Backbone as numpy.savetxt, mean C-alpha at the origin, in Angstrom:
# Nx Ny Nz CAx CAy CAz Cx Cy Cz
-17.28 -40.69 5.19 -17.26 -39.96 3.99 -18.03 -38.48 4.01
-19.10 -38.60 4.69 -19.82 -37.37 4.86 -19.14 -36.30 5.80
-18.50 -36.81 6.79 -17.79 -36.05 7.71 -16.55 -35.28 6.93
-15.82 -36.07 6.17 -14.76 -35.51 5.37 -15.11 -34.41 4.44
-16.25 -34.62 3.75 -16.84 -33.73 2.83 -17.32 -32.43 3.54
-17.84 -32.57 4.69 -18.20 -31.41 5.41 -17.07 -30.44 5.88
-16.06 -31.21 6.32 -14.73 -30.66 6.79 -14.14 -29.87 5.62
-14.07 -30.44 4.47 -13.47 -29.91 3.11 -14.32 -28.62 2.75
-15.59 -28.62 2.90 -16.45 -27.57 2.55 -16.12 -26.35 3.49
-16.17 -26.64 4.79 -15.80 -25.61 5.72 -14.58 -25.03 5.60
-13.45 -25.80 5.23 -12.08 -25.36 5.01 -12.23 -24.37 3.73
-12.84 -24.75 2.72 -12.94 -24.01 1.42 -13.60 -22.67 1.72
-14.66 -22.68 2.51 -15.47 -21.52 2.76 -14.53 -20.62 3.77
-13.79 -21.10 4.62 -12.79 -20.35 5.48 -11.81 -19.60 4.59
-11.30 -20.41 3.68 -10.25 -19.89 2.75 -10.81 -18.65 1.88
-12.00 -18.81 1.44 -12.69 -17.82 0.56 -12.84 -16.65 1.28
-13.45 -16.79 2.57 -13.79 -15.73 3.54 -12.56 -14.88 3.85
-11.54 -15.72 4.29 -10.12 -15.03 4.62 -9.63 -14.14 3.48
-9.61 -14.89 2.28 -9.12 -14.18 1.14 -9.87 -12.89 0.96
-11.25 -12.81 0.92 -12.05 -11.71 0.72 -11.59 -10.64 1.67
-11.47 -11.04 3.02 -11.18 -10.10 4.00 -9.78 -9.44 3.86
-8.85 -10.36 3.55 -7.45 -9.71 3.29 -7.44 -8.83 2.08
-8.12 -9.24 0.92 -8.10 -8.48 -0.20 -8.82 -7.20 -0.04
-9.93 -7.09 0.71 -10.61 -5.85 0.93 -9.74 -4.93 1.75
-9.01 -5.42 2.71 -8.10 -4.64 3.57 -6.98 -4.02 2.73
-6.43 -4.94 1.87 -5.36 -4.50 0.94 -5.92 -3.41 -0.07
-6.90 -3.62 -0.62 -7.45 -2.61 -1.48 -7.74 -1.25 -0.74
-8.29 -1.31 0.43 -8.51 -0.01 1.19 -7.13 0.65 1.59
-6.28 -0.20 2.01 -4.88 0.33 2.21 -4.21 1.02 1.14
-4.26 0.27 -0.12 -3.62 0.92 -1.33 -4.45 2.11 -1.67
-5.77 2.08 -1.57 -6.47 3.25 -2.07 -6.25 4.53 -1.04
-6.13 4.32 0.12 -6.01 5.29 1.08 -4.48 5.89 1.00
-3.45 5.11 0.85 -2.04 5.43 0.71 -1.88 6.19 -0.64
-2.42 5.61 -1.65 -2.25 6.15 -2.99 -2.96 7.47 -3.08
-4.00 7.65 -2.54 -4.83 8.89 -2.65 -3.99 10.05 -1.80
-3.49 9.66 -0.72 -2.56 10.58 0.04 -1.34 10.98 -0.71
-0.69 10.09 -1.38 0.44 10.29 -2.26 0.19 11.20 -3.33
-0.87 10.96 -4.03 -1.29 11.62 -5.29 -1.71 13.05 -4.87
-2.32 13.28 -3.69 -2.47 14.57 -3.16 -1.33 15.39 -2.88
-0.45 14.68 -2.31 0.97 15.22 -2.01 1.56 15.69 -3.24
1.52 14.81 -4.34 2.15 15.10 -5.66 1.34 16.36 -6.27
0.23 16.50 -6.03 -0.58 17.74 -6.65 -0.14 18.93 -5.84
0.15 18.78 -4.55 0.52 20.05 -3.81 2.02 20.53 -4.14
2.85 19.44 -4.52 4.28 19.76 -4.84 4.26 20.42 -6.21
3.34 20.12 -7.07 3.31 20.73 -8.47 2.75 22.15 -8.43
2.33 22.59 -7.27 1.77 23.98 -7.24 3.05 24.91 -7.25
2.84 26.13 -7.65 3.91 27.13 -7.68 4.29 27.60 -6.34
3.37 27.70 -5.39 3.80 28.06 -3.98 3.88 26.86 -3.14
5.14 26.38 -3.10 5.32 25.18 -2.21 5.75 25.62 -0.79
4.89 25.16 0.14 5.20 25.47 1.59 5.81 24.11 2.02
6.94 24.12 2.45 7.83 22.99 2.91 7.11 22.40 4.25
6.62 23.30 5.12 6.04 22.78 6.38 4.87 22.03 6.08
3.97 22.37 5.20 2.67 21.64 4.97 3.12 20.38 4.23
4.01 20.37 3.36 4.42 19.23 2.69 5.04 18.23 3.66
5.84 18.68 4.59 6.34 17.67 5.56 5.27 17.21 6.59
4.33 18.00 6.76 3.13 17.48 7.56 2.37 16.39 6.93
2.07 16.55 5.54 1.45 15.56 4.79 2.32 14.25 4.70
3.58 14.39 4.51 4.39 13.17 4.57 4.39 12.45 5.76
4.39 13.22 6.85 4.30 12.49 8.23 2.93 11.76 8.38
1.83 12.38 7.91 0.57 11.76 7.99 0.55 10.44 7.19
1.07 10.48 5.97 1.17 9.39 4.99 2.04 8.32 5.72
3.03 8.69 6.33 4.01 7.75 6.85 3.40 7.11 8.15
2.67 7.82 8.97 1.97 7.33 10.13 0.79 6.21 9.67
0.18 6.67 8.63 -0.86 5.86 8.11 -0.27 4.50 7.56
0.99 4.53 6.97 1.65 3.46 6.51 2.02 2.47 7.67
2.58 3.21 8.70 2.87 2.38 9.96 1.81 1.60 10.60
0.70 2.34 10.57 -0.61 1.75 11.15 -0.94 0.41 10.26
-0.98 0.59 8.96 -1.42 -0.42 8.19 -0.34 -1.56 7.86
0.88 -1.31 8.10 1.95 -2.05 7.75 1.89 -3.40 8.68
1.43 -3.19 9.95 1.36 -4.38 10.84 0.47 -5.41 10.47
-0.75 -5.05 9.92 -1.67 -6.02 9.40 -1.40 -6.50 8.12
-0.88 -5.67 7.33 -0.51 -6.13 5.98 0.63 -7.13 5.97
1.47 -7.17 6.98 2.63 -7.96 7.08 2.19 -9.45 7.29
0.90 -9.68 7.92 0.40 -10.98 8.06 0.25 -11.73 6.73
-0.18 -11.17 5.77 -0.52 -11.82 4.55 0.18 -11.33 3.25
1.03 -10.45 3.37 1.87 -9.98 2.17 3.42 -10.14 2.37
3.93 -10.53 1.23 5.40 -10.78 1.46 6.19 -9.42 1.90
7.14 -9.78 2.90 7.89 -8.62 3.48 8.75 -7.94 2.55
9.18 -8.56 1.49 9.92 -7.83 0.48 9.15 -6.72 -0.23
7.93 -7.04 -0.51 7.01 -5.98 -1.15 6.78 -4.88 -0.31
6.51 -5.16 1.03 6.29 -4.10 2.05 7.50 -3.26 2.21
8.67 -3.92 2.22 9.96 -3.27 2.33 10.15 -2.20 1.26
9.74 -2.52 0.06 9.93 -1.59 -1.09 9.06 -0.37 -0.82
7.89 -0.47 -0.44 7.08 0.52 -0.14 7.69 1.53 0.89
8.08 0.73 2.03 8.80 1.53 3.14 10.07 2.35 2.67
10.79 1.66 1.79 11.93 2.32 1.35 11.65 3.64 0.53
10.53 3.51 -0.27 10.20 4.61 -1.11 9.68 5.80 -0.19
8.91 5.39 0.91 8.36 6.34 1.78 9.36 7.07 2.64
10.48 6.29 2.95 11.58 7.01 3.64 12.38 7.98 2.63
12.59 7.47 1.36 13.14 8.32 0.38 12.24 9.60 0.18
10.93 9.59 0.12 10.15 10.66 0.13 10.32 11.61 1.18
10.41 11.12 2.51 10.61 11.94 3.54 11.96 12.69 3.47
13.04 12.05 2.98 14.30 12.66 2.95 14.32 13.78 1.83
13.62 13.39 0.72 13.47 14.46 -0.40 12.82 15.67 0.05
11.70 15.56 0.88 11.15 16.68 1.37 11.98 17.53 2.29
12.80 16.82 3.10 13.64 17.49 3.99 14.75 18.23 3.30
15.13 17.72 2.12 16.31 18.44 1.42 15.72 19.42 0.48
14.41 19.30 0.10 13.85 20.20 -0.78 14.00 19.89 -2.34
14.27 18.65 -2.42 14.59 18.12 -3.87 13.21 17.64 -4.41
12.37 18.56 -4.96 11.16 18.21 -5.36 11.01 17.37 -6.64
11.92 17.35 -7.53 11.90 16.58 -8.74 11.96 15.19 -8.25
12.97 14.79 -7.36 13.11 13.48 -7.03 11.95 13.03 -6.07
11.29 13.94 -5.39 10.11 13.68 -4.67 8.98 13.20 -5.47
8.60 13.90 -6.57 7.61 13.44 -7.53 7.99 12.01 -8.17
9.24 11.82 -8.40 9.65 10.42 -8.82 9.41 9.41 -7.82
9.69 9.67 -6.52 9.45 8.78 -5.41 8.10 8.52 -5.24
7.14 9.56 -5.33 5.76 9.33 -5.24 5.16 8.42 -6.23
5.71 8.76 -7.47 5.19 7.73 -8.67 5.66 6.37 -8.41
6.83 6.13 -8.00 7.22 4.77 -7.61 6.43 4.13 -6.56
6.22 4.88 -5.59 5.43 4.36 -4.26 4.04 3.97 -4.82
3.39 4.81 -5.62 2.02 4.49 -6.09 2.10 3.33 -6.96
3.03 3.18 -7.85 3.13 1.98 -8.71 3.37 0.62 -7.88
4.24 0.75 -6.89 4.46 -0.53 -6.02 3.12 -0.81 -5.28
2.54 0.16 -4.75 1.27 -0.11 -4.12 0.21 -0.81 -4.98
0.05 -0.38 -6.20 -0.85 -0.92 -7.15 -0.43 -2.24 -7.57
0.98 -2.41 -7.72 1.47 -3.72 -8.06 1.15 -4.73 -6.79
1.21 -4.35 -5.67 0.94 -5.21 -4.55 -0.64 -5.64 -4.64
-1.52 -4.60 -4.91 -3.00 -4.89 -5.02 -3.24 -5.94 -6.08
-2.51 -5.61 -7.18 -2.87 -6.55 -8.38 -2.17 -8.09 -8.13
-1.13 -8.08 -7.51 -0.39 -9.32 -7.36 -1.28 -10.23 -6.30
-1.96 -9.66 -5.41 -2.58 -10.53 -4.39 -4.07 -10.51 -4.59
-4.50 -10.11 -5.72 -5.90 -10.13 -6.15 -6.34 -11.59 -6.50
-7.43 -12.03 -6.10 -7.91 -13.45 -6.41 -8.45 -13.37 -7.77
-7.75 -13.84 -8.77 -8.22 -13.98 -10.18 -7.52 -15.19 -10.76
-7.96 -15.54 -11.88 -7.48 -16.79 -12.59 -5.92 -16.58 -12.92
-5.46 -15.33 -13.38 -4.16 -15.13 -13.68 -3.18 -15.35 -12.56
-3.53 -15.09 -11.37 -2.73 -15.32 -10.18 -2.84 -16.59 -9.64
-3.93 -17.29 -9.97 -4.00 -18.75 -9.41 -3.16 -19.75 -10.24
-3.01 -19.42 -11.67 -2.32 -20.38 -12.44 -1.07 -19.80 -12.89
């Protein structure tokens, strides 16, 4: 009986530790990607839009996404990650075509999806039950 209790306690501690680790990584990823997207949105709203600078920012955001996507795929549903990837690709295409109204809409969608992922995988009573 004592051995089973110890094993159960170790398993619960491992689950809590793993959850904290994945949740912290998710929060950091969402914060970093959202801040990059919001910075891009601010630059697009300026009067003097330089397409080269906007393209460089989008490429940096996408590279950051590719780097983080691998680790996020271990513990987040692939459908959720595909939504973000789809919006980021749409953002890239809107920058290339110079359609800045749709670009702002795509940025807002991407930030919303990222925040939704963070909320969905947060450890709280609402998500447990």
